[in-house]
N, C-alpha and C positions, 0 to 999 in steps of 0.2 A: 622277473618282471621289474618294471621301472621303480616300484615302491619298495622292493626288497631291501636295498642297501640303505635307503634314506629312512626307513621306519623300523629297522630291526633293533634299534636301541630301546624300544619300549619294553618294559618288563624285565624281570631278572631271569637269568639262565638257570634252568634246572629247578627241581623242587625237592624239598626235604620231606621227612615224615614217612609214615608207612604207606605202602601202596594201597590205594583205595580199590574197591571192587565194583564192577557193574557200572550203573549210570553215572556215579560220581567221577569215574575216569573220563567219561564223555563230557561231563560238565567242565572238568579241568581243561580238556582239549578245547572246548568251545570258548573258554575264558581267554584263550590266546587272541581272540578277536579284539579284545581290549587293547592290544598292542598296535592295532591298526584302526583306530577309531575313525579317522577321516574317511578311509576307504570303506569301512563298514557303514558309516552314515550315508555315504553316497549310494552304496549298493541297496541298503534297505529303504532309504528315502525314495529312491527311484522305484523300488518295488511297490511302495505304498501308492505312489502317483499312478503307476501303470495299472495297478489293481483297481484304484478308484475310477480311472478312465474306463476300465472294463465294466465296472458296476453301473456306470452312468448310462450305458447304451440301451438297456431294456426300457428305460423311461422314455427315450426318444422313439423307440419302436412302438410303445403304447400310443404316443402322440400321433404317429403315422397311421396306425390301425384305426384309432378312434376318429381321426380326421376323415379317413376314407369312409368309415361306416356312417359318420354323421353327414358327410356330403351326399352319399348314396341315399340315405334316409331323407335328407332335405329335398333332394331332387325328386324323389318319388312323391313326397307330400305336396311339393309345389306344383307338380303336374296335375293334381286333383282340382276339381272345381273349388271356387273360393270358399264356399260354405264348408265343404269337406276339409279344406286346408285348415281353417280356423278350429274346427272340431278336433282334428288330428293333433294339431299343435298344442291345443289346450290339454289333450289327454297325455301328451309327453311332457307337459309343463314348460313348453317353449312358446315364444311369440313368433309371428311371421317374420319379424325382422331378424330374430336369432336363426331361424331356418335359412333365411337368405344369406346371413353371414357365414353359416356353416357351409353352404353351397359355394359361395364365392371365395372364402378364405382357405379352402382345403388345399388347393395347389400350393399356395404360399407356405402354409403350415408344414406340408410335406417337404418342401424344399429346405426350409429352415431346419427341420429335424434331420434330413439327410446330411446337410452341411455340418450340423453338430456332430453327427455320427462319424463323418469323415475326419473332423478335427480331433475328436477324441481317439479315433483309430491311429491317427498320426502321432498324437501325444503318447498313446500306449506303446506304439512301435519304438519311438525314440527312447522313452524311459525304460522299456524292456531291454533295449540294447545296452543302455547305461548300466542297468541292474545286472545283466548277464556278464558284461565285461568286468565290472567292479567286483562282483562276487567271485568270479574266477581269479581275478587279481588277488583278492583277499585270500582265497583258498591256496593259491600258489605261494603267497608270502608265508602263510602259516605252515605249509609243507616245508618251505625253506627253513623256518625256525626249527621244526621238529627234526629234520635231517641233520642240521648243524648241531643241535643239542644232543642227538643220539650219537653222532660221530665223536663229539667232544667227550661225552660220557664214556663211550666205549674205549676211547683212548686213555681216559683217566682210571678206568676200572683196573683193579690189580690182576696179576696173572692168575691168582686163585680163581677169580670169576671166569676168566677165559678157559681155564682148565676144566671147569664144570659145564661150560656152554659151547655148543658147536658153532663154528663159523657161519654155516649156512643159516642157522636159526637167527643169528644176529643180523645177517644180511637181509633176510626176508622182512624183518621188522623195520629196518631202515629204508626199505623200498616199497614192498607191497602193502604193508600195514599203514605206512604214512600215506600212500596213495588212496587207500580206502577211507582213511580219515579225511583226506582232502576232498574226495568226492562227496562226502556227507556235508562238509562245510560249504562246498561250492554248489551243490545241487540239493541234497536232502534237507539241509537247514532252510534253504530258500523255498523249497516246495512246502515245508511245514509252515513257515511264516506266511507264505502266500495263501495257503489253505486256511490258516487262522484268520487272516485279514478278510479274505473273501467270505468265509463262513460268518464272521461277526457282522460284516457289512451287509451281506444278503439277508441275514436274520433280522437285523435292525430295520431294513427297508421293508421286509415282509410284515414285520410287526406294525409299522406305520401304515402299510397299505391295506392289510387284511389280517387282523390279529386272530380271528377265528380260524382261518385257514392255516395260519402258521402253527397253531396249537397241534394240528394233525402231524406236522413234521417233527415237532420237538421231541417226542419219545424216542425217535430213531437215533438221536445224537448220543445219549448216554450209552446206548447199545454199541454204537460205533467206537466210543471211547474205551469201553470194556474190551472189545475185540482188539483194539490197538494195543492195549497194555498186555493182554493175554498172548497175542502173537509175538510181541516184542520179547517176552520172557522165554517163549519157545525158540525163537530164532537166534538169540544171542549165543547160547551154548553150541548151536549147530555151526554158526560161523566161526566160533572160537576153535572148534575141532577142525574146520577147513584150514585155518591158518596153521594149526599145529602140524597137520599132515602135509601142507604145502612146505613148511619149514623142513620137514624130514626129506621131502623130495628134493628141495634145493640143496640140502646138505650132501645128499648122494651125488648130485650133479657137480657140486663144487669139488668134492673129494675126487671124483673121477677125472675132472679136468686137470686138477693139480697132480694127480698120480697116474696120468695117462701112460707114461713110459713104463711104469711098473706093471700096469695092467696088461699092456701089450707084451712086455717081456715075459710074463707068466701065463700068457694066453688065457686071461680071465675075462675076455670080452663077453662070452655067452653068460657067465654067471653074474657079471655086473649088469648086463642087460635084464636078466631075470629080476635082480634086486630093484632096478629102476622101474621095471614094469609093475612089480608088486606094489611099490610105493605110489606109482601113478594111478593104479587101480584103486588104491585107498582114497586118493584125492578125488577121483571120479565118482566113486561110490558115495562119498560124503556130499559132493556137489549135487548129485542126483537126489539124495535125501533132502537137501535144502530145496531143490526145485520142486520135489513132490509136495513138500509142505506149503510152498508158496502157490503151487497150482491149485491148492485147496483154498488158500486165503483169498486170492483175487476173485474167483466166482462168488464166494460167500459175501465179500464186501459189496460187489455189484448187485447181488440179489437183494441184500438189505436196502441198498439205495433205490433200486427199482421198485420195491414194494412201497416204500415211502412216497416215491414220486407218483406211483399209480393211485395211491389213496388221495394224495393232494389234488391230482388232476380230476379225479372223480367228483370230489366235493366242490371243487372249483366249477366244474361243469354244472353242478346242481345250482350254484349261485347265479350262473348266467341265465339258466332257465327261469329262475325266480326273479330275474331282473335286478339283483342286488350287486351285480358285477358286470362291467362292460367287457366286450371282447378284447379290447386293448389291455385292460387291467388283467384279464385272464392270461393273455400272452406274456405280459410283463411278469406276472407271478410265476408262470411256467419257466421263464428264463432264469429268474432269481432262484427258483427251485433247483435248476441245473447247477447254479453256483453254490448251492448248499450241498448237493450230493456229489459234485465234482471233486471236492477235497476227499470225500470218502473213496472215490475211485482211485485217488492218488495214495490212499492209505497203504496199500501193499508195497508200493515203491518206497515210501517213506520208512516203513517198518524195515524193509530189506536194507536200505542204506544205513539206517540207524543201528540195526543189529550188527552189521559188518563193522561200522565205525566204533561201536562200543567194544566189540571183541578186540579190534586193533588197538584202541586206546588203552585197554587193559594191558596188552602186551608191550606197548610203547612205554607206558609209565612203570611197568615192571622193571625195565632197564633204567629209566631215568631216576627211579626211586631206590635202585640197588645200592646197598651200603658199600662204601668204598673204605676198606680198612687201611689202605695205603694212601694217605693224604697229609698235607701239612697241618700241623697243630696251629692253633691261633697264635701261640707264642714262639713259633719256630724261628730259628735264627738263620741268617744267610752266611754260608761259608765263603771265604775268599779263596785265594790260591791255596790248594791243599799241600800239606807237607808230605802226606802219604803214609802216616802211621795208622795201622789197622790192628784192632784188638778184638778178639772174641772172648767174652767172659761167661763161662758156663752156659753156652748156647745150646738150647734144645729146640728142635724145629719139627713140626708135623704139618703135612698138607691137609687143608680143610679141617684142621683141629682133630685129625685122626688119632686113633689110639696108639698106633705104632710110630714113634718118632723116626725121622730120617736121619737127624743128627741128635746126638745125646751128650750133653755136658761137655761141649767142645770149648777149649780155652787155648789161646795162643796169641802171639804178638808178632806183627811184621813191622820192622823199623823202616823209616823212609829210605827208599832206594833198594830194598831187599827184593830178590826174586824168589817167589814161593812156588814150588812145584807140588801139585796134588796128584797122588797116585792111589790107586785102589781098584778093586774089581767093579764091574757094573753093579749099580745099586748101592754102592758104598757111601754115597752122599756128596760126591765131588761137585756136581752141577748145583745141587742145593746149597752147598757151601758158598760158591761164588755168587749165587743169586741173592744172598743176604747182604752182600757188600753194597750194591747200588739200591738196596731196599726194594727189590722186585717182590719180595715177601717179607713179612715181619716175623721175628723170632717168636716162638711159643713161650720160651723162658730164657732168661739171661739178657745180655746186651751185645750189640755190635757197635764198636766205637771207631770213628774216623777222626784222627787228630784230637782225641780225647772227648769228642762229642758223640753222644748216642745218636745213631742215624735217624731215630724216630723223632728227634728234637730239632732237626735242621730242615731247611727248605729243600724239597726233593730236587728241584731244577739245579740248585747250586751244588748239590751232592753229585748228581749224575753228570753235570757239566764238567766235573773234574775227573771223570772216569772214562777211559776208552775201552771198548769191548769188541772182540772178534769172536763170535759165537760159533759153535760146532756146525750149526745149520746156517749156511751163508744166505743172507737175504739181500738181493739187489732190487732196485726199483726201475720201472720203465723210464727211460731217458738215456742220456749219454754217460760215458765212462767218467767224464769230468764232473757231471752233476752227482754221480754216485759217490765219488771220492769226497766231494765238497758237501755231502749231505748234512753233516753237522755244522758246517760253516759255509753257507751258500755264497757269502761275500769274500771268501778267501781268494787272494791273488793267485794268478796262474803259476807263478814261480814256486809258491808254497805247495800247490797241488802236485806239481812235477817232482818237487823234492820228496814229498810223501810217497809218491809212486816209485821213485828210485829206491827209497829206503825199504819199500816192500817188494823190491825186485819185480815191479810191474811195468816200469817205464818202457822196457824193450818191446814187450808184446803190444803195448798200447800204441807206440809210434809205428809199429808194423801193421796196425789195423787200418782199414780203408780210409777212415776219417780221423785217425789219431785219437786225441782225447774227446773229440766230438762224435765218436762212433756210438751208435745206438746199441744198447745191451739187450733189448728185447724184454718181454715180460719175465720177471724173476731172474733176469740175467741169462736167459736160455741160449743166447748167441755166444756165450763165453764157456770155456771149459771149466771143470770144477776147480782146478788149480788157479786159473785166471780169476775166477770169482773170489777165491780165497784171498788172493793178493790184493785185489781191489778193496776187499773188506778190511784188510790190514792197513792199507793206505788210508782208508776212511777213518779208522781209529787213530792213526798216527797224526793225521792233519789236525785233530782236536788238541794235540799237544797235552795229553792228560798227565796228571801226576800219578794216577793209578791205572795200570793196564790189566785187563782181564782177557785171557785167551783160552777159550775152551776147545782144546784139540785143534788149534788154528792152522796147523800145517798138515792136517789129515788128508787133504786132497791134492798134495803136491808130491812130485817125485823127490828122490834124495838129493839130486843136484840142486834143484830149485829150493828145497828146504835148507840146504847148506847156505845158499846165498841169503835167504830170508833170515836165517838164524844169525848170520854175521851182522846184518843190518840191525836186527832186533837186539843183539848183545850190546851194540853201541848205543842204541836208542833207549835201552832199559837203564842205562847209567843214570842214577839220580831219580829214577821212577820206581815206585813199588809195583811189582808185577806178580800176577797170579796166573799160573800156567797149568792147564790140564793137558798132559801129553803122554804119549806112549813111547816116544823116541828117546834114545839115550842122551842125545846132545843137550836137550833142554834140562834134563835131570842133573847131569854132571855139572852144569854151570850154575845151578840154583844155590842161593845162600841158605835156603832151608827147604827141606823136603818133608811134606806131611803125608804119612801113609794112613789112609782111612780104611777102616774095616767095621762094617755093621754100624756106621754112623758115628764112630768114635775115632779119635786119633790114636792109632795103634803104635805109631813110632814117629819121631820127629828129629831132624838133624841134617847134616850135610851128607853127601853121598858117601864119603869116606867113613864118617861116624856110623851111618846106618849099616854099611857093609860089615862093620865090626860088631854092632850091638843088636841088629834087628834081623831075626831069621825071616820074618815076613818080607822085608825089603829085599833081602838076598834072594828069596824065592822069586819075587816079581822081576828082579834084575836078570836072573838067569833064564826065566821062562819067557819073558816078553821083550826084554831089551837087548839081550845079547844077539838075538836073531837079526835085529836091525843094525847092530854095530858091525857085524861081519861083512855085509855087502858094502857098507860105507868104507871099511878098511880096505877091501879089495879095490874099491873105486879110486 
């Protein structure tokens, strides 16, 4: 919307402190309206004017009805003989002149009243449009704020948080939950405020018009308020469960779309369909439960309102018969009575929107209030160009603070320019080891030092900006090959992009692609082979010109010939850079300055290839069982 960018500066991003529960979450969400005060004032100011215009109409209807009744009465009396006219006029407390004025002025009074009704209808229409447009603008801006804050928070949250939460659940909160909150702010809050204004305005006018009749209506209102609060308490957990089940359904859908090739390859479509069906049935059952609850609420609300209206109309009719109320006043009172009970008719919709919004607000602020263990300290220092010295001092690390450490008392030092190879069986702690260097996780005990600085004491962006990574699971983004290589440096000149691609042995296949470097890679790089994706990822890391390189089995998806070319380029590029390599192939291990053999989270052996072959039985076993098999085809080739 047009106000989104101009007004998003209001207020601070994110919120600290513990996550509140229930209505306080909704109050926090509604407080975002303060960031768009001008839009809110226009929306709610227009609502007041439109409602006031609506409240004015019954008075003019009374004028029309009373004018018609008075005119008909005057005409009837003036048609009587003169003596009878005087007697009848006296009985009504009127003079003959007043009767004549009632007869002659009725048409003009009706015209003026109709003109006023038309003018107020136009005003109501104009201001209702302004109110609707501005309230929707307001809700869209607030949704914009929440989506941006959620996205920024999700990006800042540590890997430990993402390890514990499913992607589908996070997605549903940033989409469906935000939309439900937006609907409440754009519609439910407006309905509630309109109902309040109409209720207060109608009751005030009724009090001034006929206080005795108004007292009949008053006892209904506390009953409606109790119903409102009671149904709100019932509805909120119902809608919370709907969102939880919807998150599970979304997770299944997201996982199936991401793993479609695996599902087809293992012929698991029927089983996955059953899983999806079961989750969809859970969502449907909960939605039906919600509908069943509200199918009871709506009739009950209308029944209470109709009982109150019936009582008021009965006693109003009695007053007409007793000549203490005119027919026009009775009609006006009836319309204002509708304005009193109309908000009660909206009660069900308001409760529904509020309950959904409260449940969604709880879930949204659960993310926004999530503690981020990995963040800059207030006194964090900025690193300049890294030298590349990496030290582990008695490092122990556990995921989620678990009882079983993944790494135990690990100490070692990598000098600038060293190539460090990590070997070990699955689960030995290799990936955990390299994840501590860019501070994706914090150590449980000990310290990780970069150039003598504890990584917890430096600014994260300056730390990670000096580290290039090629992970085992290659991730490319929708866009062109050029955009993916330049992901870390979008402003990099083309010649540097080409140089990085050549160094990663990717230039040849790129220029053979239909559009060269402007070839689209598709979602997650699906149009490229595994080896091509791996080489683009290596080029992306090299373009950053990092002082520290981390490669987690980075040549696992390429053939031996391609690996040989990549390794030649990497050997040259690793000169002067500190490199950490997780690999199973003999070529990387042989050229490493230091090889760390991990076993059960500890460094079981450390040294060069030659040293370890002489001193470490574990390394010799790994060499013969895993690496010689790779060396033989390479020798024959």
